[in-house]
C-alpha positions as CSV (number, residue, x, y, z in Angstrom):
1,M,-0.3,8.7,16.1
2,F,-3.9,9.9,17.1
3,P,-5.8,10.6,14.8
4,Y,-3.9,9.4,12.1
5,P,-2.5,5.8,13.0
6,F,0.2,5.6,10.5
7,K,4.0,5.6,10.4
8,I,5.9,7.5,7.6
9,F,9.5,7.5,6.7
10,E,10.1,10.3,4.4
11,E,12.2,10.2,1.6
12,E,13.9,7.0,3.4
13,L,15.2,5.1,0.6
14,P,17.7,6.4,-2.1
15,E,16.4,7.2,-5.8
16,D,18.7,4.4,-7.3
17,F,17.2,1.8,-5.0
18,C,13.7,2.8,-6.3
19,K,15.2,2.8,-9.9
20,H,16.5,-0.8,-9.2
21,V,12.8,-1.6,-8.1
22,L,11.4,-0.2,-11.4
23,A,14.0,-1.9,-13.5
24,L,13.2,-5.4,-11.7
25,A,9.4,-4.7,-12.7
26,E,10.3,-4.1,-16.3
27,S,10.7,-7.9,-16.9
28,A,7.7,-8.6,-14.5
29,Q,4.2,-9.2,-16.2
30,N,1.8,-6.6,-16.0
31,E,-1.9,-6.9,-15.7
32,E,-5.1,-5.1,-15.2
33,A,-5.7,-4.5,-11.4
34,S,-8.5,-6.4,-9.7
35,V,-10.3,-6.0,-6.5
36,Y,-11.7,-9.0,-4.2
37,V,-15.5,-9.1,-4.0
38,E,-17.2,-11.9,-1.9
39,G,-14.6,-14.5,-2.7
40,F,-13.6,-13.6,-6.0
41,S,-11.3,-11.0,-7.7
42,E,-13.1,-9.2,-10.5
43,Y,-12.2,-6.1,-12.6
44,Q,-14.2,-2.9,-11.4
45,K,-13.0,0.0,-13.3
46,E,-15.1,2.2,-11.3
47,T,-13.2,1.1,-8.2
48,R,-10.0,0.4,-9.3
49,N,-8.2,1.4,-12.6
50,N,-4.5,0.6,-12.7
51,K,-1.9,-1.9,-13.8
52,V,0.1,-4.5,-11.3
53,A,3.1,-6.8,-11.3
54,W,4.4,-9.1,-8.8
55,L,8.0,-8.7,-7.4
56,N,8.9,-11.8,-5.7
57,N,12.4,-10.8,-4.6
58,P,13.9,-11.9,-1.3
59,D,16.1,-8.6,-0.7
60,I,13.2,-6.4,-1.1
61,I,10.9,-8.5,0.9
62,E,13.4,-8.2,3.5
63,L,13.6,-4.7,3.6
64,L,10.0,-4.2,3.6
65,Q,9.8,-6.7,6.7
66,I,12.4,-4.4,8.5
67,Y,10.4,-1.3,8.1
68,T,7.0,-3.0,8.9
69,M,8.5,-4.5,11.9
70,K,10.0,-1.0,12.9
71,A,6.6,0.7,12.3
72,N,4.7,-2.1,14.5
73,E,6.9,-1.3,17.2
74,D,7.4,2.6,17.0
75,C,3.5,3.0,17.0
76,N,3.0,0.5,19.7
77,W,0.6,-1.4,17.7
78,N,2.4,-4.8,18.6
79,F,0.7,-7.1,16.2
80,D,1.6,-10.7,15.7
81,I,2.9,-10.8,12.3
82,G,5.2,-12.8,10.6
83,V,4.1,-13.9,7.0
84,Y,4.3,-11.6,4.1
85,E,2.6,-11.7,0.4
86,T,4.2,-11.1,-2.8
87,P,4.8,-7.6,-3.1
88,Q,2.8,-5.8,-5.8
89,L,4.1,-3.1,-8.0
90,S,1.3,-0.9,-9.2
91,T,1.4,1.6,-11.9
92,Y,-1.2,4.3,-12.4
93,A,-1.4,6.4,-15.8
94,E,-3.1,9.8,-16.3
95,G,-6.8,9.2,-15.0
96,Q,-6.3,5.9,-13.2
97,F,-6.9,5.9,-9.5
98,Y,-7.8,3.2,-6.6
99,D,-11.1,4.3,-4.8
100,W,-11.8,3.9,-1.0
101,H,-10.8,0.5,0.0
102,V,-9.3,-1.6,2.9
103,D,-6.6,-4.3,2.4
104,T,-8.4,-6.8,4.6
105,G,-11.3,-9.4,3.7
106,V,-9.2,-11.1,0.8
107,E,-8.3,-14.2,3.2
108,Q,-9.8,-17.6,2.0
109,D,-11.8,-19.8,5.0
110,Y,-8.6,-22.3,5.2
111,D,-6.3,-19.3,5.9
112,T,-4.7,-19.3,9.2
113,V,-3.4,-15.5,9.0
114,V,-5.1,-12.5,8.1
115,R,-3.7,-9.1,6.7
116,K,-2.8,-6.7,9.4
117,L,-0.1,-4.2,8.4
118,T,0.4,-2.8,4.8
119,I,3.6,-1.1,3.9
120,T,3.8,0.9,0.5
121,I,6.9,2.6,-1.0
122,N,6.4,5.6,-3.5
123,L,9.1,4.7,-6.4
124,N,9.0,8.0,-8.4
125,D,7.9,11.5,-8.0
126,S,7.3,12.7,-11.8
127,Y,3.6,12.9,-11.5
128,E,0.7,15.2,-10.2
129,G,-2.5,13.8,-8.7
130,G,-2.2,10.2,-7.4
131,N,-2.4,11.4,-3.9
132,F,-2.3,9.0,-1.2
133,Q,-5.2,9.7,1.2
134,I,-6.0,7.9,4.5
135,E,-9.1,7.8,6.9
136,R,-8.5,9.0,10.6
137,W,-9.4,7.2,13.6
138,G,-12.8,8.2,15.2
139,S,-16.6,9.0,15.1
140,P,-18.4,8.9,11.6
141,K,-19.5,12.7,12.4
142,I,-16.0,14.0,12.3
143,K,-15.7,16.6,9.5
144,K,-12.4,16.0,8.1
145,R,-12.3,12.2,7.9
146,Y,-9.2,11.8,6.0
147,I,-6.0,13.4,5.1
148,S,-3.7,13.4,1.8
149,V,-0.2,11.8,3.1
150,K,2.1,14.6,1.6
151,G,5.3,12.8,2.3
152,M,3.9,10.1,0.1
153,K,4.6,12.4,-3.0
154,R,8.3,11.9,-2.5
155,T,10.5,9.3,-3.9
156,G,11.6,6.8,-1.7
157,S,9.1,7.5,1.1
158,I,7.6,4.5,3.0
159,L,4.2,4.2,4.8
160,V,3.0,1.5,7.3
161,F,-0.6,1.4,8.6
162,P,-3.1,-1.0,9.8
163,S,-4.5,-2.8,6.9
164,F,-8.0,-2.4,8.0
165,L,-7.9,1.4,7.4
166,H,-9.8,2.9,4.7
167,H,-7.3,4.5,2.1
168,R,-7.4,5.5,-1.6
169,V,-5.2,7.1,-4.4
170,T,-6.8,9.7,-6.1
171,P,-6.5,10.2,-10.1
172,V,-3.4,10.6,-11.7
173,I,-3.4,14.1,-13.3
174,K,-0.1,13.8,-15.1
175,G,2.5,11.4,-15.5
176,Y,3.0,8.3,-14.3
177,K,2.8,7.1,-10.2
178,K,4.6,3.9,-9.5
179,S,4.4,2.1,-5.9
180,L,5.3,-0.8,-4.3
181,T,2.9,-2.5,-1.6
182,C,3.2,-5.7,0.3
183,W,0.8,-7.0,3.3
184,F,2.1,-8.7,6.4
185,R,-0.1,-11.0,8.1
186,G,-0.4,-12.9,11.4
187,P,-3.1,-14.8,13.5
188,Q,-6.6,-13.6,13.8
189,F,-6.9,-10.6,16.1
190,R,-8.1,-11.6,19.6
């Protein structure tokens, strides 16, 4: 896992499954994506420019949980997780992106669990650009601080990583990129 602490399952899910998820998303309400800043969600087009919808489907959530738990075990993270958030379908049109960010820090003071693992599924491959990039472990002086996860350009590929790692989606050059993301939570790290 060193120096890139993530688990990828390349082309794991069949295209028919991905099409099914996209069909479910057609009936979901799309909205402008926001970012979480100091306790509030706000729109920052310079940081995140895409649409999202929420898919609260028990079968999909169960599948996401299976892959998240497998990655947690395979990578020896052994994070104490058990709570999930509603999965988010993200759509990126030409020119849209999500700049460097972490998935943690969205918790409220009253939350007893925090985001620990992020899972994302690439639902299509009919686009250019839209690379998923993730930061590597190590010193800030490392010259090559991140990589593009090439396997995440393929339909049905799954990526699981610790939610506190910096990552981004580069601008889409052509077509539409569609992905499904979910966050798994557990008690505070000790």
